[in-house]
Every structure is written in structure tokens, then in C-alpha cells.
C-alpha positions as CSV (number, residue, x, y, z in Angstrom):
1,M,100.1,52.0,62.3
2,S,102.9,49.6,63.3
3,P,102.8,45.9,62.3
4,A,102.1,45.0,66.0
5,T,98.8,46.9,65.9
6,A,97.8,45.9,62.3
7,L,96.5,42.4,63.1
8,P,92.7,42.0,63.3
9,T,91.3,39.9,66.1
10,A,90.0,36.4,65.3
11,E,86.5,37.8,65.9
12,E,87.0,40.6,63.4
13,L,88.4,38.2,60.8
14,G,85.6,35.7,61.4
15,C,82.9,38.3,60.9
16,A,84.3,39.3,57.5
17,R,81.9,38.2,54.7
18,W,84.9,36.9,52.7
19,F,86.5,34.8,55.4
20,G,85.9,31.0,55.1
21,K,83.5,29.9,57.8
22,A,84.3,26.2,57.8
23,T,87.5,26.6,60.0
24,P,87.7,29.4,62.6
25,A,90.8,31.6,62.9
26,R,92.9,30.1,65.8
27,T,96.2,31.8,65.0
28,I,96.8,35.0,63.0
29,E,100.4,36.0,61.9
30,L,101.5,39.1,60.0
31,E,103.7,38.0,57.1
32,D,104.0,41.3,55.4
33,R,102.6,44.8,55.4
34,L,102.8,47.6,52.8
35,D,102.1,51.1,53.8
36,L,100.8,53.2,50.9
37,G,100.5,56.5,52.8
38,G,97.5,58.5,54.0
39,G,96.6,55.7,56.4
40,A,96.3,53.1,53.6
41,A,98.0,49.8,54.1
42,I,97.8,46.2,52.8
43,S,98.6,43.3,55.2
44,I,99.2,39.7,54.3
45,L,97.9,37.5,57.1
46,L,98.8,33.8,57.6
47,V,95.8,32.2,59.4
48,N,96.2,28.9,61.2
49,G,99.6,28.5,59.6
50,I,98.1,27.6,56.3
51,D,95.7,30.1,54.7
52,R,96.7,33.6,53.5
53,Y,94.3,36.5,53.6
54,V,94.6,40.2,52.6
55,W,93.6,42.7,55.3
56,T,93.4,46.4,54.4
57,D,93.4,49.6,56.3
58,G,92.3,53.0,55.0
59,P,91.7,54.0,51.3
60,V,93.7,51.3,49.8
61,A,92.1,51.2,46.4
62,A,92.6,54.9,45.8
63,A,96.2,54.6,47.0
64,I,96.9,51.7,44.6
65,V,95.5,53.6,41.6
66,G,97.3,56.7,42.4
67,S,100.6,55.0,43.1
68,G,101.6,54.3,39.4
69,T,103.6,51.4,38.1
70,A,106.5,51.7,40.5
71,P,105.6,53.2,43.9
72,V,108.6,54.7,45.7
73,G,110.0,52.5,48.4
74,V,108.0,49.4,47.7
75,P,110.0,46.3,48.4
76,D,110.6,43.7,45.7
77,S,108.1,41.3,47.3
78,W,105.4,43.6,45.9
79,Q,104.7,44.1,42.1
80,F,102.6,46.9,40.7
81,R,102.3,46.5,37.0
82,H,100.6,48.5,34.2
83,V,98.7,50.5,36.8
84,H,97.2,53.7,35.4
85,G,94.0,55.6,35.9
86,P,92.9,58.7,38.0
87,R,95.4,60.9,39.6
88,A,96.4,60.5,43.2
89,G,93.9,62.0,45.6
90,Q,90.8,60.6,43.9
91,T,88.2,59.1,46.2
92,E,87.0,55.5,46.4
93,R,83.7,53.9,47.2
94,P,82.7,50.3,47.7
95,I,80.8,48.7,44.8
96,G,78.3,45.9,45.3
97,V,77.9,43.6,48.3
98,E,81.2,42.4,49.9
99,Q,81.3,38.7,49.2
100,S,84.4,36.5,48.7
101,N,86.4,39.6,47.7
102,T,86.0,43.4,47.9
103,S,85.7,45.9,45.0
104,Y,86.0,49.7,45.0
105,V,85.4,52.3,42.3
106,V,88.1,55.0,42.2
107,G,87.5,58.3,40.5
108,E,84.4,56.8,38.8
109,Q,86.9,55.4,36.3
110,V,88.6,52.3,37.6
111,V,87.4,49.3,39.7
112,V,90.0,47.9,42.1
113,K,89.1,44.3,43.1
114,L,91.0,43.1,46.2
115,F,91.4,39.3,46.4
116,R,90.9,38.4,50.1
117,R,92.0,34.8,50.3
118,I,95.2,34.4,48.2
119,W,97.2,31.5,46.8
120,P,100.6,31.3,45.1
121,G,100.7,31.2,41.3
122,P,99.3,33.4,38.5
123,H,95.8,34.5,39.4
124,P,93.3,33.3,36.8
125,E,91.3,36.5,36.7
126,I,94.3,38.7,36.1
127,E,95.5,36.4,33.3
128,I,92.1,36.1,31.6
129,V,91.0,39.8,31.9
130,E,94.4,40.8,30.4
131,H,94.0,38.4,27.6
132,L,90.4,39.4,26.8
133,S,90.9,43.1,27.1
134,G,90.1,44.6,23.7
135,R,89.1,41.3,22.2
136,V,85.4,41.2,23.4
137,D,83.2,44.1,24.3
138,S,81.5,42.2,27.1
139,V,84.6,42.3,29.3
140,P,85.8,45.6,30.9
141,A,89.3,46.6,29.9
142,F,92.3,45.6,32.0
143,H,94.0,48.5,33.8
144,G,96.6,46.7,36.0
145,A,97.3,44.3,38.8
146,V,99.1,44.1,42.2
147,E,100.9,41.0,43.3
148,W,102.8,39.9,46.4
149,N,105.5,37.2,46.1
150,G,103.6,35.6,43.1
151,H,100.2,35.9,44.8
152,G,97.5,37.9,43.1
153,V,96.3,40.7,45.5
154,A,94.3,43.1,43.3
155,L,93.0,43.6,39.8
156,L,92.3,46.9,38.2
157,Q,89.6,47.2,35.4
158,E,87.5,49.7,33.5
159,Y,84.5,50.9,35.5
160,V,81.2,50.5,33.6
161,P,78.8,53.2,34.9
162,H,75.1,52.9,35.3
163,G,75.3,49.1,35.5
164,R,72.6,47.0,37.2
165,D,73.8,43.8,38.9
166,G,72.6,40.5,37.5
167,W,70.6,39.5,40.6
168,T,68.6,42.7,40.4
169,W,67.8,42.9,36.7
170,C,67.3,39.1,36.4
171,S,65.1,38.9,39.4
172,E,62.8,41.5,37.7
173,A,63.0,39.5,34.5
174,A,62.0,36.3,36.3
175,M,59.0,38.0,37.9
176,G,58.0,39.4,34.5
177,G,58.5,36.1,32.6
178,D,61.1,37.8,30.4
179,V,64.0,35.8,28.8
180,A,65.0,38.2,26.0
181,D,68.4,39.1,27.5
182,I,69.0,35.4,28.6
183,G,69.2,34.5,24.9
184,R,71.7,37.3,24.4
185,I,73.8,35.9,27.3
186,G,73.9,32.6,25.5
187,A,75.3,34.2,22.3
188,L,77.7,36.3,24.4
189,S,78.9,33.2,26.2
190,A,79.7,31.4,23.0
191,E,81.7,34.5,21.8
192,L,83.6,34.6,25.2
193,H,84.5,30.9,25.0
194,A,85.8,31.3,21.4
195,A,88.0,34.2,22.6
196,L,89.3,32.1,25.5
197,R,90.3,29.3,23.2
198,G,93.0,31.7,22.0
199,M,94.8,31.0,25.3
200,G,95.3,27.4,24.1
201,T,93.4,24.2,23.8
202,S,93.8,20.4,24.1
203,A,91.6,17.3,24.1
204,A,90.4,15.7,27.3
205,G,91.6,12.1,27.4
206,P,90.5,9.2,29.6
207,R,92.7,10.2,32.5
208,V,91.2,13.7,32.6
209,L,87.7,12.4,32.4
210,R,88.4,9.9,35.2
211,A,89.8,12.7,37.3
212,W,86.6,14.8,36.8
213,H,84.5,11.9,37.9
214,E,86.6,11.1,41.0
215,A,86.7,14.8,42.0
216,A,82.9,15.1,41.6
217,D,82.4,11.9,43.8
218,A,84.8,13.3,46.4
219,Q,82.9,16.6,46.4
220,L,79.7,14.8,47.0
221,D,81.2,12.9,49.9
222,R,82.3,16.3,51.3
223,V,78.8,17.7,51.0
224,L,77.3,14.8,53.0
225,G,79.8,15.4,55.8
226,A,79.5,19.2,55.8
227,V,75.8,20.1,55.4
228,P,73.4,20.2,58.4
229,A,71.9,16.8,59.4
230,E,68.5,17.6,58.0
231,V,70.0,18.4,54.6
232,A,72.1,15.3,54.6
233,A,69.0,13.3,55.4
234,E,67.2,14.7,52.4
235,L,70.2,14.0,50.1
236,S,70.9,10.4,51.3
237,P,68.1,8.6,49.5
238,A,69.1,10.2,46.2
239,L,72.8,9.3,46.5
240,P,72.7,6.3,44.0
241,R,70.9,8.5,41.5
242,I,73.3,11.4,41.9
243,R,76.4,9.2,41.6
244,A,75.0,7.6,38.5
245,E,74.5,11.1,37.0
246,L,78.1,12.1,37.9
247,A,79.4,8.9,36.2
248,A,78.5,10.5,32.9
249,L,81.5,12.8,33.4
250,E,83.7,9.9,32.4
251,A,81.7,9.0,29.2
252,P,81.0,12.0,27.0
253,G,79.8,11.7,23.4
254,E,83.2,12.8,22.2
255,P,86.4,14.0,23.9
256,P,85.7,17.5,25.2
257,V,88.0,20.4,24.2
258,L,90.0,21.7,27.2
259,Q,90.5,25.5,27.4
260,R,90.5,28.4,29.8
261,V,87.0,29.2,31.1
262,H,85.3,31.7,33.3
263,G,85.1,29.3,36.2
264,D,82.3,30.8,38.2
265,F,79.8,31.7,35.6
266,H,76.4,32.7,36.9
267,I,73.8,35.4,36.3
268,G,75.2,37.5,39.1
269,Q,78.3,38.0,37.0
270,I,76.3,39.7,34.2
271,L,76.0,43.4,34.6
272,A,73.4,45.2,32.4
273,A,74.5,48.8,31.5
274,G,72.0,50.2,29.0
275,D,72.1,47.9,26.0
276,R,75.5,46.4,27.0
277,L,75.8,43.2,28.9
278,V,79.1,42.9,30.8
279,V,80.8,39.8,32.2
280,L,82.6,40.2,35.5
281,D,84.6,38.1,38.0
282,F,86.8,35.6,36.2
283,E,88.5,34.4,39.4
284,G,86.7,31.0,39.4
285,E,85.0,29.4,42.3
286,P,86.4,31.2,45.3
287,A,86.7,28.0,47.5
288,R,89.2,26.4,45.1
289,P,93.0,27.1,45.0
290,V,94.0,29.3,42.1
291,A,96.0,26.5,40.5
292,D,92.8,24.4,40.2
293,R,90.9,27.4,38.9
294,A,93.5,28.2,36.3
295,A,93.6,24.7,34.9
296,P,92.0,24.3,31.4
297,G,88.5,22.8,31.5
298,T,85.5,22.3,29.4
299,A,83.5,25.4,28.4
300,L,80.4,23.3,29.2
301,R,81.2,23.7,32.9
302,D,80.5,27.4,32.5
303,V,77.3,26.6,30.6
304,A,76.2,24.2,33.4
305,A,76.9,26.9,36.0
306,M,74.9,29.5,34.2
307,L,71.9,27.1,33.8
308,R,72.1,26.3,37.5
309,S,72.0,30.0,38.3
310,F,68.7,30.4,36.5
311,D,67.3,27.9,39.0
312,H,69.0,29.6,41.9
313,I,67.7,33.0,41.1
314,G,64.3,31.5,40.7
315,R,64.6,30.0,44.2
316,Y,65.8,33.4,45.5
317,V,62.9,35.3,43.9
318,E,60.3,32.8,45.3
319,H,61.9,32.8,48.7
320,E,62.7,36.5,49.1
321,L,60.7,38.6,46.7
322,W,57.7,36.8,45.3
323,P,56.4,34.0,47.6
324,G,53.5,31.9,46.4
325,H,54.5,32.0,42.7
326,R,56.3,28.7,42.3
327,A,54.5,27.8,39.1
328,D,55.4,31.1,37.4
329,I,59.0,30.7,38.6
330,E,59.2,27.1,37.2
331,R,58.0,28.3,33.8
332,W,60.5,31.0,33.8
333,I,63.4,28.6,34.7
334,D,62.4,26.3,31.8
335,A,62.1,29.3,29.4
336,A,65.5,30.8,30.5
337,R,67.3,27.5,30.0
338,G,65.9,27.1,26.5
339,A,66.7,30.7,25.5
340,F,70.3,30.4,26.8
341,L,71.0,27.2,24.9
342,D,69.4,28.5,21.7
343,G,71.7,31.5,21.9
344,Y,74.8,29.4,22.8
345,G,74.5,26.6,20.2
346,A,74.8,22.8,20.1
347,V,76.2,21.1,23.2
348,D,76.7,17.5,24.5
349,L,73.5,17.3,26.6
350,A,74.6,14.2,28.5
351,L,77.9,15.8,29.6
352,L,76.1,19.0,30.4
353,R,73.7,17.3,32.7
354,A,76.5,15.6,34.6
355,L,78.2,19.0,35.0
356,E,75.0,20.5,36.3
357,F,74.8,17.8,39.1
358,E,78.5,18.5,39.9
359,K,77.8,22.2,40.1
360,E,74.8,21.8,42.3
361,C,77.0,19.7,44.7
362,Y,79.4,22.6,44.8
363,E,76.6,25.0,45.7
364,F,76.1,23.1,48.9
365,T,79.8,23.5,49.8
366,Y,79.7,27.2,49.0
367,A,76.7,27.6,51.4
368,V,78.7,25.8,54.1
369,D,81.9,27.8,53.6
370,F,80.5,31.2,52.9
371,D,76.8,31.7,53.3
372,P,74.8,29.1,55.3
373,A,71.6,31.0,54.6
374,W,72.0,30.1,50.9
375,M,71.4,26.4,51.6
376,Y,67.8,26.7,50.4
377,A,68.9,27.5,46.9
378,A,71.2,24.5,46.7
379,Q,68.4,22.2,48.0
380,G,65.9,23.6,45.6
381,G,68.3,23.2,42.7
382,M,69.1,19.6,43.5
383,R,65.4,18.8,43.8
384,W,64.8,20.3,40.3
385,L,67.6,18.2,38.8
386,L,66.3,15.0,40.4
387,E,62.7,15.8,39.2
388,H,63.7,16.5,35.6
389,D,65.3,13.8,33.4
390,G,67.0,16.3,31.1
């Protein structure tokens, strides 16, 4: 296929699950295209002159895995490093539901994750997975990466067979009132954060704390301008309370330690494979540029995100699977929070609460940008926070 015929239409791009919905595609330019043979190709698209996306044709994941570390004829703008796995000719299949990125299993041995929206700079997931590989059992081993002009394009990792995604197994746990594995996730999270401290630490000074507070306030302003009118009307009376909660970001009990973190930690990132619990998706919040996602932060932001996800999965279960059981769901949310924190260990509860409010504000922006139908979970989560004093 020639470059002239490789461009998707604005409608095709707009329908992709991973394409940001806040701004429609007005212009689409082809910046680069890599043909990998057998009809497989990777295209770098410049959308609206600003945003870069990865568009693929054919069995790209299998072609990447089978290409080795130095594919013949690949220009210098593309880097294939440490790639190894099944032989060329192995088949690929999609894994999971396509969301902000797309993942394939190749030869039932390797997962190839294609990053759909890309930014310049080292990709946090590639960096973190490579660092953690072999250090913690909960993270599948690093098998390689593909980059284009300093942009992360794909990550290759060990495939963990017979895994059940977090939304499935945890939905069943919520309906059964079971929090046994939630406590294990708390302990696993503490181990993960300890390993990530090996990438370097520092202390958060007043300037960092002020920046956290300002960014949280700005995010809240964006929420009010982006959500539907009826959602904004519900949030508006609570604005003074929300802003007061966010102000605690600037006044923690002691200076937080800054380190690398997961960045988008929620129950959907925890795969259950037999007795093994596996942590996935270290790319950070997909709506943020990679430079922001790679910046050191407090591990409590991961803790806050996981706690919020217990609330969100509860809303999902009540909304989609088990209507009429709100009281049961509320009891499970409380029990899950307690089990996780017991497993994790001591935390600064005031800072944690401020970070939960910040995370819930982000959930509104995620719904606007990627999944408007998810708005009910963000609304339910914010109501819970406002109804509970900690």
C-alpha cells in the first residue's frame, strides 16, 4: 500500500476507541510509514498539526516480534531494541478490549502493546517495565520495544496465560462481598513502590506541593467547562468543598517522597492468573503527555487511584450487573478500602484524601475525552467522597 492510500479518513480515526474525542480530526498528515512485509505497516499520523497517532495495517504485532532487533532496510528513524520471542510466521490475536491503546498476543508467548497516541521523550511504561523486569514477580518480563524518533510506539512483554482481567474477577468479588485478594493487592502495591524507588527518589518541597495544588485546581476548572451541563450543575454547589479538599495537597503531614509510580493504578490493571496477581499498564494516565507521566510523584497517588477504582467498579456492578444492591455494594467498597490499606501499610490519610479528590476530578476528564458513557462512575465516586469525611 502506498503512502497516499495509507491515510485513514477523519471518520475512521474518530471512530477508533483510542482516539481522543474532545477535538475532532480536521486534518490528517502522514509523517512516516514503515512497511514490515506481508501487508503489515505502521504509520505515524499528524492530526490537526499537533497530535501524533499510530495507525496500523495488517498483522503488525506478529511482524514486530518476528523482525528481530535489526530489521533489514528499516530507516534510522525507527529503533527496534531487545526484541525477541516467537519465530516469524507466528499468528497474533487481539487481547482485551481496545481502549487508549491496542494489545496483541503473538505465538501465545509475547504481548505487543501498541501506543496509539504518542509523544516525544522516553515512554514511562517502557522505562518502568524494563526496570522492574526480574525484580518483582507481579510484573510480566520485558521483551523489547519499538520507538520512532524518540517516541514510544510499542512495548513487548511476557504473556501471562489464563489470566482474568481485573474488571471481571473483581466484579464477581464485589457481588460476593469478597475482599481477600484486595488485601493481597495492598501488599503487592507496597512491594512495587519499594522496587520503583530504585529508579531514584527525592523530597517534595513547597514548590512541588504548590504545583500539585494549582494543577488540581486547573483540572477542576477544566472539568466544569467540559462535562455536560447537568453534571456541571450537580458539581457547582460542591465546588467550595472540593477546592478546600484539594488545598490539602499543599499541606501534607511531612514532605512526601518523590519517586516513579505506576501512574494509572486501578483494579482493571490487576490480572488474576491462578494464584498470581499481575500488574499491567505502566503508561500512566493516557490523556497526559508522557513527560508529565514520567515525572516522579508520590506513591500515594497510586494508592488514591486504586481506592477510587474500588468505588468505580462498585458503580459499574450496580449499574450494569447487579441493580438494586446499592447497600451491598457500599459495604463492599468500605471493606475493600480497609483491606487494601491494611495490606499496604501506614499512609498520610489527609494527603491521601486530597489525592482521591484529585483523581475523581480526572475521572470526569477521562469520561469526556474517551468514554462519555462512563460519566456515571465519576459522578457516583464524587458523591461518595463528598458524603464521607475520611
